[in-house]
N, C-alpha and C positions, 0 to 999 in steps of 0.2 A: 283326614284331619292332619295326619303327620306330614303330608305333602304340602299343605298350606304353610306349616311352620318352616319347612325347608325353603319354600318359595319366598317367604318373608325374610329369612336369613340372607338369601341371595340378594334380594332387593335392598336390604340394609347394607350389605357389603358394597353393592354398586353405588349406593348413595354416599357411603363413606369415601369410596374411591373418587367419585366426582367431586366431593368436597375438598379432598386433598389436592386434586389436580387444579381446582379453582384457586386454592391458596398458593400453589406453586406459580401459577400464571401471575397472580397479584404480586408475589415476591419478585419475580423477574421484572415486571413493569416498574416496581419501585427502585430496583437496582439501576436500571438504565431508563432514563426519562426521554420521551420523544416529544418535541414541541409541535408535532403534527403539521409541520411546514416542510415544503420541498427543499432539501439541502443536498447538494452534490458538489464535486469538484471535477472539472473537465478541462483538458488542454492538450498540449503537445510537448513531447520530450525530444530534444535535439542532441546530436553528437557535439563534441567540442567546437566544430567549425560554425555552429549556430544555424546551419541550413539543412544538413543531412538528418533525416528522422532517425530516432533511436529504434533499434530492432524490436520486433514483437517479443514479448516475454520480459522486457525490462521491468524490474520490480519497482512498484510505486507503493509508498507507505504514507498513511495519514495518521498523525498523532495529535489528539485533541489536547490542548495545553491550558484550557480554562473552561469554566462552565460546569454544568451538572455531571457531564460525562468525562471530566478531566482525566487524562492519561489513557483514554481508550485508544487503541490502535487498530487500524484496518489496512490490510495489504491487498493489492490488486496489481494488474499488469498492463503494459502497453499492448494493444490489440487483443484484449480479453473479451469476454461476452458483453461488456458494457459498451463496446465500440461496434457500430454497424459494419459487417463484413466488407461493404464497398469502400470503407475508409481504412482498411488494413494496409499496413506498409507505410503509413504517413506519420508514425510516432504518436498517434492519439491515445489518450487514456480517458477513462470515465469511471468514477467511483460509484455511480448510480446513487439514487437517494438511499440514505442510510438512517435507520432509526436513532442512531447515536450522534448524528450531526445536528446540532441545534443552532438556529439563527443567532448571530453575534458571538458565539463561542470562537475562540482562537484555535488555530491549528498550525502544524508544521507539516509540509508536504515534502517528501524526499523520494528521489529517483536514484536507483543504484544498479550498476553492473559490477562485475568482479573488480574492475580497475577505475571506474568512473562514478561520480555522484554529483547530485545537485539538490538544493533544497530551497524552499520559499515558505514564508509565514504569511498568514492571512486570517481573516474573519469570515465565518460562514455568513452569507447573505441570503435572505429569503428569496426563494426561486432558484437558487443554485449559483455556484461560482464557475465562471469560464464558459466557453463555447467552442465549437469546432472552428478552426481558422481564426482565432482571436489571440492577441498577445497577453491576455489577462493573467493566465496561470501557466505560462510556458516555462519549461525548465531547460537549461543548457548544461549538459553533463561536462564535468571537468575532471582531470586526473586526480585520483586520491593520493594520499601519502604513500600507500602501498605501491602504487604504480611508479612513483618517483624512486622509491627504494629499489624496486626491481630494475629500473633503468640504470641506477647507479651500480648495482651488482653486475648487470650485463656489461656495462662499460669497463668495470674493474676486471672482469674475466677476459675481455678482449685485450686489454692492456697487458695482462699477465701472459696471455698466449703470445702476443707480439714480442714481448721482452724475452720470453723463453726461447722463441725461434731465433732471435738475434744472438742470444748467448750460446745456444747450441751451434749456430752457424759459425761463430768465432772459434769454438772449441775444435772444429775439424781441421 
C-alpha cells in the first residue's frame, strides 16, 4: 500500500513538471510570434570595389525595426552553414528561415568587418528576400569612420617621421 502512495506522488510530480514545461513553452510563444510563413534574407556582400566578394566570416546582422518582434536582432556570417559549401568564397550569406522574421515587418541588414560596413533596409516578403546571384539584397562594404581615422593617423605619423629625418639631417 505504501508503494502505491509513493508511485502516486511520483506521478503527481511528473504531471506538475509537464504542466510547468507546457506553460513555459506557451510563454515563449507569446513573447516571440511566428507568422508561420517562410521568411529569410539571402544575398551577397562585396568589398568596396563592388566586385570582389567579402571574405567568409564577415558579420551579418538583421535588426527588426517594426512588427510584433520589433528590435529582435539576429547575427550570422558570410559562408556560414546557411550557405551551401559549393558556394563558399563568393560572399554569399543566408539567414535561413527564422521564427522571428514576419512577413511585412521591416528590418535593417548590416554587414561589418573591422574597418568596413554596409547596411540596407527592407521589408520581409512571404517566401523570403533575395536569392543567390541576384542584386536584390546585395551589400557593398565601405570604409567606416574608424578606418578614415586610422588612415589620418598613419599619414600624420609618416609626415612626422619625414620632418624628423629632415631636421636631423640639417643638424649634422
